[in-house]
Backbone as CSV, one residue per row, in Angstrom:
resi,resn,N_x,N_y,N_z,CA_x,CA_y,CA_z,C_x,C_y,C_z
1,MET,4.007,14.571,15.292,3.369,13.632,14.304,4.466,12.849,13.362
2,GLY,4.242,11.689,13.112,5.137,10.743,12.443,5.278,11.051,10.948
3,LYS,6.023,10.376,10.185,6.232,10.611,8.837,5.256,9.746,8.037
4,ILE,4.701,8.738,8.474,3.711,8.049,7.741,2.279,8.694,8.038
5,LYS,1.671,9.182,7.018,0.215,9.642,7.060,-0.845,8.828,6.554
6,ALA,-0.475,7.959,5.548,-1.332,7.143,4.871,-0.935,5.710,4.582
7,ALA,-1.810,4.672,4.790,-1.436,3.477,4.191,-2.350,2.947,3.049
8,ILE,-1.846,2.580,2.026,-2.461,2.109,0.788,-2.414,0.544,0.605
9,PHE,-3.529,-0.063,0.479,-3.533,-1.527,0.277,-4.079,-2.012,-0.998
10,ASP,-3.260,-3.013,-1.627,-3.902,-3.843,-2.746,-4.872,-4.781,-1.948
11,MET,-5.873,-5.088,-2.866,-6.859,-5.991,-2.239,-6.637,-7.549,-2.242
12,ASP,-6.528,-7.959,-3.588,-6.572,-9.509,-3.682,-5.154,-10.187,-3.053
13,GLY,-5.460,-11.000,-2.176,-4.270,-11.523,-1.481,-3.715,-10.818,-0.255
14,VAL,-3.983,-9.511,-0.168,-3.602,-8.541,0.917,-4.681,-8.576,2.011
15,LEU,-5.790,-8.271,1.450,-7.040,-7.966,2.485,-7.935,-9.182,2.438
16,THR,-8.025,-9.932,1.437,-8.764,-11.092,1.479,-8.375,-12.102,0.515
17,ASP,-8.883,-13.353,0.633,-8.326,-14.499,-0.032,-8.926,-14.760,-1.436
18,THR,-8.919,-13.806,-2.169,-9.423,-13.868,-3.634,-8.479,-14.520,-4.556
19,VAL,-7.268,-14.709,-4.218,-6.278,-15.082,-5.140,-6.683,-16.499,-5.756
20,LYS,-7.216,-17.451,-4.879,-7.436,-18.819,-5.379,-8.657,-18.694,-6.273
21,LEU,-9.609,-17.658,-6.200,-10.600,-17.502,-7.075,-10.208,-16.905,-8.453
22,HIS,-9.386,-15.870,-8.414,-8.788,-15.452,-9.518,-8.084,-16.553,-10.385
23,PHE,-7.253,-17.237,-9.665,-6.491,-18.404,-10.391,-7.373,-19.329,-10.895
24,LYS,-8.440,-19.809,-10.293,-9.332,-20.750,-10.881,-9.996,-20.113,-12.084
25,ALA,-10.335,-18.869,-12.097,-11.045,-18.291,-13.169,-10.164,-17.995,-14.379
26,TRP,-8.899,-17.756,-14.006,-7.871,-17.575,-15.252,-7.594,-18.879,-15.777
27,LYS,-7.340,-19.948,-14.880,-7.102,-21.218,-15.403,-8.231,-21.751,-16.385
28,LYS,-9.366,-21.729,-15.763,-10.564,-22.132,-16.485,-10.585,-21.468,-18.016
29,MET,-10.427,-20.151,-17.900,-10.541,-19.465,-19.290,-9.400,-19.809,-20.166
30,PHE,-8.220,-19.669,-19.662,-7.043,-20.043,-20.560,-7.095,-21.393,-21.121
31,GLU,-7.499,-22.422,-20.278,-7.465,-23.804,-20.795,-8.627,-24.035,-21.736
32,ASN,-9.678,-23.260,-21.692,-10.690,-23.327,-22.597,-10.166,-22.867,-24.031
33,HIS,-9.279,-22.129,-24.062,-8.720,-21.553,-25.326,-7.242,-22.332,-25.632
34,GLY,-7.040,-23.372,-25.031,-5.895,-24.191,-25.266,-4.569,-23.785,-24.756
35,TYR,-4.600,-22.916,-23.774,-3.328,-22.536,-23.101,-3.127,-23.190,-21.795
36,LYS,-1.917,-23.771,-21.563,-1.590,-24.295,-20.262,-1.368,-23.164,-19.292
37,PHE,-1.911,-23.202,-18.053,-1.820,-22.250,-17.106,-1.749,-22.801,-15.729
38,GLU,-0.593,-22.502,-15.065,-0.478,-22.969,-13.583,-0.176,-21.831,-12.722
39,TYR,-0.201,-22.226,-11.446,-0.120,-21.167,-10.414,1.096,-20.179,-10.638
40,GLU,2.171,-20.688,-10.984,3.452,-20.033,-11.060,3.259,-18.857,-12.207
41,ASP,2.392,-19.337,-13.283,2.213,-18.361,-14.537,1.298,-17.189,-13.830
42,TYR,0.331,-17.619,-12.985,-0.490,-16.592,-12.312,0.291,-15.601,-11.454
43,LYS,1.242,-16.121,-10.725,1.946,-15.151,-9.600,2.868,-14.397,-10.446
44,TRP,3.553,-14.999,-11.474,4.778,-14.272,-12.194,4.177,-13.407,-13.258
45,LYS,3.138,-13.729,-13.980,2.735,-13.151,-15.383,1.469,-12.384,-15.228
46,VAL,0.523,-12.697,-14.329,-0.810,-12.078,-14.390,-1.187,-11.259,-13.073
47,ASP,-0.756,-11.791,-12.066,-1.234,-11.384,-10.765,-0.836,-9.643,-10.685
48,GLY,-1.925,-8.948,-10.336,-1.711,-7.505,-10.022,-1.905,-6.564,-11.402
49,LYS,-1.982,-7.327,-12.440,-2.092,-6.513,-13.697,-3.612,-6.294,-14.157
50,PRO,-3.858,-5.115,-14.800,-5.133,-5.034,-15.438,-5.341,-6.264,-16.330
51,ARG,-6.633,-6.707,-16.478,-7.162,-8.032,-17.062,-6.534,-8.176,-18.388
52,LEU,-6.530,-7.252,-19.394,-6.044,-7.351,-20.767,-4.575,-7.502,-20.652
53,ASP,-3.878,-6.946,-19.748,-2.357,-6.975,-19.832,-1.962,-8.414,-19.279
54,GLY,-2.929,-8.977,-18.378,-2.573,-10.276,-17.902,-2.797,-11.268,-18.936
55,ILE,-3.794,-11.203,-19.926,-4.074,-12.176,-20.917,-2.960,-12.002,-22.007
56,LYS,-2.468,-10.804,-22.303,-1.515,-10.590,-23.275,-0.099,-11.221,-22.912
57,SER,-0.005,-11.342,-21.432,1.294,-12.125,-21.050,1.422,-13.459,-21.344
58,ILE,0.182,-14.183,-21.579,0.186,-15.586,-21.904,-0.262,-15.747,-23.326
59,ALA,-1.401,-15.027,-23.747,-1.969,-15.243,-25.144,-1.433,-13.993,-25.914
60,TYR,-0.214,-13.904,-26.093,0.476,-12.695,-26.722,0.328,-12.470,-28.276
61,ASP,-0.317,-13.638,-28.964,-0.577,-13.575,-30.366,-1.921,-13.488,-30.700
62,VAL,-2.715,-12.970,-29.854,-4.239,-12.922,-29.976,-4.651,-11.467,-30.451
63,PRO,-5.585,-11.250,-31.341,-6.066,-10.006,-31.650,-6.817,-9.362,-30.560
64,GLU,-7.132,-8.001,-30.670,-7.653,-7.259,-29.618,-9.014,-7.678,-29.318
65,ASP,-9.928,-7.866,-30.318,-11.259,-8.274,-30.181,-11.369,-9.792,-29.302
66,LYS,-10.536,-10.610,-29.604,-10.491,-11.877,-28.972,-9.999,-11.677,-27.400
67,LEU,-9.129,-10.750,-27.278,-8.525,-10.479,-25.875,-9.818,-9.960,-25.061
68,ILE,-10.448,-9.135,-25.484,-11.689,-8.560,-24.984,-12.630,-9.703,-24.559
69,GLU,-12.931,-10.491,-25.470,-13.709,-11.738,-25.259,-13.260,-12.445,-24.058
70,MET,-11.985,-12.887,-24.082,-11.351,-13.735,-23.130,-11.341,-12.976,-21.723
71,ALA,-11.278,-11.712,-21.747,-11.364,-10.946,-20.414,-12.746,-10.980,-19.866
72,GLU,-13.666,-10.858,-20.746,-15.054,-10.953,-20.349,-15.339,-12.413,-19.755
73,GLU,-14.961,-13.320,-20.378,-15.171,-14.721,-19.928,-14.496,-14.952,-18.599
74,LYS,-13.173,-14.479,-18.428,-12.657,-14.772,-17.198,-13.381,-13.945,-16.066
75,GLN,-13.909,-12.812,-16.321,-14.790,-12.001,-15.451,-16.006,-12.800,-15.013
76,ARG,-16.660,-13.510,-15.893,-17.796,-14.257,-15.490,-17.541,-15.254,-14.575
77,TYR,-16.384,-16.083,-15.015,-16.080,-17.217,-14.120,-15.770,-16.702,-12.705
78,PHE,-14.872,-15.631,-12.595,-14.602,-15.073,-11.218,-15.810,-14.668,-10.360
79,LEU,-16.763,-13.915,-11.052,-18.004,-13.480,-10.407,-18.800,-14.751,-9.958
80,GLU,-18.822,-15.770,-10.722,-19.442,-17.041,-10.277,-18.810,-17.606,-9.042
81,PHE,-17.427,-17.585,-8.988,-16.806,-18.263,-7.960,-16.976,-17.401,-6.674
82,VAL,-17.092,-16.035,-6.765,-17.255,-15.187,-5.691,-18.604,-15.470,-4.938
83,GLU,-19.548,-15.729,-5.838,-20.965,-15.984,-5.324,-21.120,-17.243,-4.535
84,GLN,-20.213,-18.291,-5.124,-20.065,-19.643,-4.496,-19.388,-19.660,-3.171
85,GLU,-18.353,-18.854,-2.933,-17.498,-18.930,-1.840,-17.875,-17.986,-0.786
86,ASN,-17.554,-18.422,0.466,-17.868,-17.470,1.721,-16.562,-16.609,1.943
87,LEU,-16.498,-15.614,1.218,-15.292,-14.721,1.323,-15.306,-13.934,2.585
88,GLU,-14.137,-13.787,3.370,-13.978,-12.947,4.406,-12.738,-12.214,4.212
89,ALA,-12.658,-11.181,5.037,-11.331,-10.403,5.177,-10.443,-11.271,6.141
90,PHE,-9.066,-11.182,5.792,-8.013,-11.831,6.631,-8.057,-11.181,8.020
91,GLU,-8.043,-11.961,9.065,-8.080,-11.393,10.396,-7.019,-10.492,10.646
92,ASP,-5.786,-10.799,10.196,-4.519,-9.916,10.406,-4.683,-8.750,9.771
93,SER,-5.404,-8.666,8.426,-5.601,-7.455,7.678,-6.540,-6.510,8.454
94,THR,-7.508,-6.994,9.122,-8.514,-6.273,9.821,-7.976,-5.593,11.164
95,TRP,-6.965,-6.484,11.663,-6.390,-5.998,12.925,-5.430,-4.800,12.530
96,LEU,-4.631,-4.797,11.410,-3.731,-3.715,11.025,-4.564,-2.472,10.682
97,LEU,-5.663,-2.665,9.932,-6.561,-1.567,9.514,-7.119,-0.702,10.783
98,ASN,-7.480,-1.595,11.790,-7.970,-0.888,13.063,-6.766,-0.361,13.819
99,HIS,-5.780,-0.935,13.803,-4.399,-0.311,14.478,-4.140,0.994,13.872
100,LEU,-4.115,1.067,12.516,-3.709,2.271,11.916,-4.680,3.347,11.989
101,LYS,-5.974,2.963,11.865,-7.024,3.792,11.990,-7.057,4.654,13.370
102,GLN,-6.813,3.801,14.459,-6.778,4.320,15.812,-5.595,5.354,15.951
103,ASN,-4.619,5.269,15.141,-3.506,6.131,15.121,-3.658,7.212,14.087
104,SER,-4.806,7.584,13.654,-5.081,8.599,12.688,-4.406,8.476,11.436
105,ILE,-4.140,7.374,10.937,-3.571,7.053,9.613,-4.718,6.904,8.493
106,LYS,-4.523,7.651,7.511,-5.458,7.658,6.358,-5.434,6.218,5.549
107,LEU,-6.537,5.709,5.165,-6.533,4.343,4.572,-6.989,4.300,3.245
108,ALA,-6.409,3.573,2.341,-6.952,3.498,0.912,-6.569,2.151,0.417
109,VAL,-7.672,1.777,-0.449,-7.490,0.502,-1.333,-7.067,0.919,-2.698
110,ALA,-6.024,0.407,-3.341,-5.768,0.687,-4.724,-5.543,-0.700,-5.453
111,SER,-6.553,-1.024,-6.131,-6.486,-2.475,-6.725,-6.837,-2.263,-8.237
112,SER,-6.213,-3.084,-9.152,-6.349,-3.182,-10.475,-7.733,-3.765,-10.808
113,SER,-8.298,-4.578,-9.819,-9.638,-5.190,-10.024,-10.751,-4.188,-10.373
114,LYS,-11.646,-4.592,-11.180,-12.832,-3.774,-11.359,-13.981,-4.391,-10.403
115,ASN,-13.581,-5.351,-9.657,-14.532,-5.956,-8.799,-14.277,-5.320,-7.291
116,THR,-13.426,-4.450,-7.163,-12.995,-4.071,-5.793,-14.139,-3.677,-4.889
117,THR,-15.021,-2.725,-5.373,-16.019,-2.372,-4.468,-16.970,-3.389,-4.117
118,LYS,-17.251,-4.406,-5.075,-18.242,-5.430,-4.704,-17.564,-6.402,-3.569
119,ILE,-16.229,-6.636,-3.874,-15.464,-7.555,-2.890,-15.386,-6.832,-1.497
120,LEU,-15.013,-5.656,-1.452,-14.906,-4.972,0.009,-16.144,-4.954,0.632
121,THR,-17.202,-4.654,-0.149,-18.667,-4.490,0.374,-18.951,-5.946,1.017
122,LYS,-18.730,-6.992,0.186,-19.077,-8.303,0.618,-18.354,-8.795,1.887
123,ILE,-17.130,-8.385,2.005,-16.313,-8.860,3.218,-16.464,-7.860,4.346
124,GLY,-17.278,-6.694,4.185,-17.585,-5.935,5.351,-16.719,-4.860,5.750
125,ILE,-15.657,-4.555,4.860,-14.684,-3.494,5.321,-14.647,-2.228,4.367
126,TYR,-15.421,-2.309,3.416,-15.520,-1.014,2.453,-15.462,0.255,3.284
127,ASN,-16.226,0.491,4.244,-16.376,1.775,5.030,-15.179,2.066,5.834
128,MET,-14.225,1.126,5.968,-13.133,1.569,6.770,-12.066,2.388,6.041
129,PHE,-12.107,2.524,4.737,-11.354,3.356,3.784,-11.835,4.672,3.434
130,ASP,-10.703,5.665,3.533,-11.202,7.016,3.150,-11.192,7.064,1.680
131,THR,-10.457,6.343,0.838,-10.785,6.285,-0.673,-10.454,5.035,-1.157
132,VAL,-11.137,4.539,-2.151,-10.954,3.236,-2.893,-10.690,3.522,-4.395
133,VAL,-9.543,3.147,-4.880,-9.144,3.316,-6.287,-9.222,1.831,-6.882
134,THR,-9.966,1.841,-8.015,-10.184,0.539,-8.638,-9.808,0.617,-10.206
135,GLY,-9.863,-0.422,-10.859,-9.518,-0.657,-12.202,-10.239,0.395,-13.154
136,TYR,-11.184,1.064,-12.744,-11.976,2.038,-13.411,-11.346,3.520,-13.380
137,ASP,-10.418,3.536,-12.562,-10.004,4.883,-12.018,-8.507,5.355,-12.614
138,PHE,-7.962,4.513,-13.372,-6.623,4.832,-13.933,-6.309,4.453,-15.308
139,LYS,-5.356,4.848,-15.991,-5.174,4.232,-17.425,-3.913,3.339,-17.427
140,LYS,-2.859,3.623,-16.805,-1.648,2.829,-16.828,-1.646,1.736,-15.624
141,GLY,-1.680,0.525,-15.866,-1.585,-0.475,-14.853,-0.207,-0.663,-14.277
142,LYS,-0.231,-1.277,-13.118,0.961,-1.592,-12.565,2.019,-2.399,-13.354
143,PRO,3.243,-2.181,-13.413,4.124,-1.404,-12.394,4.174,-0.018,-12.660
144,ASP,3.288,0.639,-13.448,3.252,2.061,-13.474,2.621,2.533,-12.227
145,PRO,3.158,3.556,-11.550,2.697,4.081,-10.224,1.456,4.834,-10.269
146,GLU,0.852,5.059,-11.329,-0.390,5.835,-11.339,-1.432,5.562,-10.361
147,ILE,-1.778,4.252,-10.289,-2.708,3.891,-9.280,-2.453,4.378,-7.800
148,PHE,-1.202,4.164,-7.383,-0.927,4.594,-6.064,-0.669,6.053,-5.935
149,LEU,-0.235,6.684,-7.036,-0.241,8.210,-6.915,-1.534,8.923,-6.985
150,THR,-2.594,8.107,-7.570,-3.972,8.469,-7.585,-4.726,8.467,-6.254
151,ALA,-4.298,7.258,-5.467,-4.712,7.168,-4.101,-4.244,8.278,-3.158
152,ALA,-2.722,8.568,-3.308,-2.252,9.598,-2.423,-2.870,10.999,-2.726
153,GLN,-3.028,11.248,-4.105,-3.672,12.445,-4.337,-5.114,12.783,-3.694
154,ARG,-6.025,11.697,-3.898,-7.170,11.711,-3.254,-7.262,11.750,-1.657
155,LEU,-6.219,11.164,-1.133,-6.063,11.390,0.274,-5.451,12.712,0.637
156,ASN,-4.976,13.483,-0.267,-4.248,14.811,0.032,-2.955,14.538,0.821
157,VAL,-2.273,13.473,0.417,-0.916,13.129,1.203,0.210,13.088,0.216
158,ASN,1.215,13.426,0.673,2.492,13.306,-0.230,2.891,11.815,-0.351
159,PRO,3.238,11.543,-1.601,3.562,9.966,-1.811,4.587,9.622,-0.905
160,LYS,5.565,10.389,-0.509,6.602,9.964,0.567,6.052,9.664,1.950
161,GLU,4.820,9.980,2.251,4.230,9.998,3.602,3.315,8.635,3.357
162,CYS,3.339,7.902,2.419,2.518,6.613,2.338,3.244,5.367,2.414
163,ALA,2.694,4.335,3.005,3.158,2.997,2.958,2.173,2.164,2.032
164,VAL,2.748,1.441,1.250,2.015,0.559,0.269,2.208,-0.890,0.694
165,PHE,0.957,-1.564,0.730,1.053,-3.099,1.043,0.649,-3.849,-0.208
166,GLU,1.499,-4.744,-0.819,1.230,-5.392,-1.970,1.799,-6.881,-1.937
167,ASP,1.114,-7.650,-2.676,1.459,-9.093,-2.874,1.884,-9.553,-4.108
168,ALA,1.901,-8.560,-5.044,2.325,-8.824,-6.457,3.607,-8.177,-6.955
169,ILE,4.291,-8.785,-7.753,5.581,-8.274,-8.206,5.413,-6.964,-8.726
170,ASP,4.499,-6.894,-9.826,4.374,-5.553,-10.482,3.726,-4.454,-9.419
171,GLY,2.905,-4.993,-8.492,2.530,-4.021,-7.475,3.644,-3.425,-6.626
172,VAL,4.626,-4.174,-6.297,5.789,-3.706,-5.448,6.524,-2.809,-6.346
173,LYS,6.800,-3.066,-7.471,7.523,-2.162,-8.410,6.730,-0.862,-8.462
174,ALA,5.468,-0.797,-8.588,4.676,0.403,-8.780,4.712,1.227,-7.491
175,GLY,4.778,0.495,-6.312,4.837,1.255,-4.998,6.130,1.961,-4.846
176,ILE,7.357,1.286,-5.323,8.690,1.861,-5.343,8.765,3.003,-6.209
177,ARG,8.123,2.810,-7.490,8.133,3.827,-8.489,7.345,5.200,-8.023
178,ALA,6.316,4.847,-7.263,5.603,6.044,-6.733,6.339,6.621,-5.460
179,GLY,7.503,6.177,-5.175,8.244,6.910,-4.127,7.787,6.596,-2.685
180,MET,7.077,5.566,-2.481,6.398,5.162,-1.233,7.266,4.040,-0.451
181,LEU,7.120,3.884,0.693,7.670,2.838,1.442,6.758,1.647,1.001
182,THR,7.193,0.554,0.549,6.747,-0.543,-0.006,6.925,-1.852,0.689
183,ILE,5.842,-2.389,1.253,5.792,-3.574,2.156,5.271,-4.789,1.266
184,GLY,6.064,-5.726,0.971,5.681,-6.991,0.394,4.843,-7.937,1.436
185,VAL,3.815,-8.282,0.805,2.945,-9.317,1.679,2.937,-10.623,0.969
186,CYS,3.780,-11.544,1.503,3.921,-12.851,0.936,3.303,-14.022,1.789
187,ARG,2.142,-14.164,1.661,1.359,-15.200,2.607,1.871,-16.631,2.296
188,ASP,2.375,-16.933,1.149,2.928,-18.216,1.019,4.242,-18.439,1.407
189,GLY,4.831,-17.499,2.034,6.281,-17.527,2.505,7.414,-17.494,1.550
190,GLN,7.012,-17.468,0.323,8.037,-17.188,-0.757,8.676,-16.014,-0.931
191,PHE,9.348,-15.472,0.093,9.765,-13.982,0.219,10.553,-13.665,-0.909
192,ASP,11.341,-14.501,-1.446,12.220,-14.109,-2.540,11.566,-13.483,-3.872
193,ARG,10.208,-13.948,-4.072,9.425,-13.350,-5.049,9.208,-11.871,-5.060
194,LEU,9.299,-11.411,-3.764,8.818,-9.866,-3.510,10.205,-9.257,-3.043
195,LYS,11.382,-9.782,-3.459,12.606,-9.203,-2.707,12.919,-7.675,-3.046
196,GLU,12.208,-7.130,-4.024,12.484,-5.798,-4.389,11.821,-4.905,-3.348
197,ALA,10.814,-5.372,-2.620,10.165,-4.576,-1.594,10.964,-4.046,-0.493
198,HIS,10.669,-3.036,-0.010,11.514,-2.525,1.259,11.562,-3.422,2.469
199,TYR,10.354,-4.213,2.622,10.358,-5.017,3.792,9.188,-6.101,3.361
200,VAL,9.565,-7.293,3.773,8.577,-8.461,3.388,8.102,-9.144,4.608
201,ILE,6.754,-9.284,4.594,6.188,-10.038,5.759,5.168,-11.106,5.287
202,ASP,4.828,-11.993,6.108,3.781,-13.043,5.624,2.385,-12.821,6.157
203,ARG,2.392,-11.936,7.351,1.097,-11.590,7.929,0.992,-10.152,8.343
204,LEU,0.072,-9.424,8.081,-0.189,-8.017,8.411,-0.099,-7.626,9.940
205,ASP,-0.343,-8.662,10.712,-0.343,-8.376,12.301,1.164,-8.272,12.742
206,LYS,2.127,-8.573,11.917,3.469,-8.494,12.198,3.894,-7.084,12.024
207,ILE,2.961,-6.017,11.500,3.338,-4.724,11.248,2.713,-3.866,12.255
208,SER,3.467,-2.721,12.721,2.873,-1.687,13.582,3.212,-0.411,13.047
209,LEU,2.654,0.669,13.461,2.996,2.008,13.053,4.404,2.304,13.371
210,GLU,4.920,1.995,14.571,6.253,2.153,15.049,7.284,1.403,14.033
211,LEU,6.996,0.245,13.608,7.838,-0.408,12.659,7.729,0.295,11.447
212,LEU,6.722,0.827,10.885,6.636,1.559,9.570,7.415,2.845,9.735
213,GLU,7.144,3.518,10.866,8.001,4.735,11.029,9.497,4.400,10.889
214,ASN,10.016,3.429,11.703,11.415,3.009,11.605,11.896,2.773,10.186
215,LEU,11.100,1.948,9.495,11.391,1.684,8.009,11.470,2.817,7.265
216,HIS,10.527,3.781,7.430,10.554,4.929,6.645,11.650,5.801,6.776
217,GLU,12.145,5.926,8.059,13.283,6.723,8.588,14.547,6.233,7.796
218,LYS,14.759,4.875,7.748,15.741,4.226,7.246,15.825,4.505,5.800
219,LEU,14.700,4.364,5.253,14.416,4.401,3.653,14.918,5.711,3.216
220,PHE,14.367,6.771,3.775,14.485,7.988,3.290,15.865,8.789,3.821
221,LYS,16.582,8.106,4.746,17.936,8.431,4.985,18.864,8.127,3.901
222,MET,18.484,6.927,3.233,19.308,6.289,2.235,19.010,7.073,0.871
223,VAL,17.850,7.526,0.637,17.564,8.142,-0.586,18.276,9.385,-0.802
C-alpha cells in the first residue's frame, strides 16, 4: 500500500471553472461601492478566502455591518451568474478523480465557498467524494490549515497521507501548514504565483498516483 491515502481538492478553479463567475461577481459588487477591482486583485487578495476576509483585503476601512451587506450582495450576483452559465467539471479533473478512485484513494472537497454543495451537484460530481467540507464547516479561513485538517479527520486519514490540490495562494499555504503534499493547479500557466507548492501543474491529467507517491517520498525524506 502506498503512502498517499487521500486526495483533497479545492473546488473553484480546480474542479470547475467558477473563477470567472466569482471574479465578475466580486468586480460588480466592489465597483458598486466605488472600489477599483481587477483580475490581479482577485487572484492575489481575494481568491480562496472566506467572503468577509476577501472583502476586508480591499475594503479594509469598512464597518462590520457594511462588510456583511457587501458579502450578501456578492453572493447574490454569483448565484445569478451560476444560473445563467452552463457550468461543467473540467475534463482533466474528472479524469483524475476516476483514476484515484480506481486506485482506492479517498476523495474530499475542501472549499471556503458556501456554494460548494450546490455547485458540485450542478456539475454532477458531488457523489464522487467521500466527504465535502464547505465554508459552513470551519472557523479559520485559509491560509489556516483547519479546512484541510477537517477533511483529513473526516476521512480518518493522517494529514501526511493526503495530497491537496489548490489554485489559490492562501490555499497552497494552508495545505503546506497542514503537513500535506500540496499541488498547485495553475490553469493560466502563471506558475510563479504558486511557487510555494511542492509541485505545480496546469492540468490535472498530468498527475498520476505514481507521480504523487514519488513526490510524497521526496518530500518526507526532506522533512
